[in-house]
N, C-alpha and C positions, 0 to 999 in steps of 0.2 A: 504494500500500500504506500501511496505517495501523497503527502500533504504539504502544500507550500502556500505562501502568501504572494499576492500580486497586486499591483496598483490598478486603480480604477480611474480611467481618464475620461474627460468630456471633450468632445469635438465642438469647438466654438462656432464652426460654420453650420453644422447640421443640428447642433444641440443634442447629440446622442452620446450616450455613455458606452464605453467599451473597455475590455481588458486587452492591452496590446499583445500580451503573450498568447492569448486565445486567438487573436486575429492572425498573428504570425504563424501559429501552428495549425490554423484552420480548424479549430475546435468549435463545433456548433454551440450556440447558446443553450444552456441547461442540458448539456449532453456530456457529462463528465463521469458517468458511471459505466464501468466495464460491463460487457454483455453477460458474463457469467454471474455477476452480482445481480443484474436485472432479472435473469432467469430464476435465480434462487429466491428473490423477493416475490416474483409472480407465483412461484410454487407454494410459498408459505402464507401468502396474504389471504387465502381462502380459509385458513385455519386459525389465524390470529389477527389482532388489530394492526392497523397501518404502522403505528409507532413500534410495536413489537417486531413486525416484519422488517422494518428498517434497521432495528438493532440486530436482529438475527442474521440478516443477509450480509452484513458487513463484518469486517475485522473488529476486534475489541478496541474501543476508544474512538472509532470512526463511524458513528451511526448516521443513517440517512433519515432526514426528517419525514414526518408523516405526510406533509404536503407534497414532498418530492415523490413519495410512494404513490399518493393519490394521482399526481400528474403522470406518473409512469403508467398507471393502469388506464387512465383516460386516453393516452396516446398509443397504447398497444393495440395493434390490429389483430383480430382473431379470424381465423379461417376454419370453416367447418367442412370437412371432407367426408363424403359418403363412403362408407366401408361396407361392402356387401356381406362380409363375414359377420358383422354386428347385426345387420338386418335379418339374416337367416337365424340368428340366435334368438331365443325367447327372453333373454335377459333385458332388464330395464336399466337404462343409463340415465342418471340425473346429473345435470351440469349446473 
């Protein structure tokens, strides 16, 4: 895990705020969580609260806030794929 501080600058021409390091490294805004951490959070959020999922999905001492977990869930796209093996089975699947 990596944690560092960076300066927040304001562009006086456009009146927008940005982190120069993020712009130089082409890191999208609010997209600083690794994919494996996102997957772990999405797996656990159905069983616990957003705050607990944010603490559980990350390393000790580096929790993700519950608002970030909520935003992650809102922006996640879900695809439902028909599986003929499940349709032929008489089992009930609850999502």
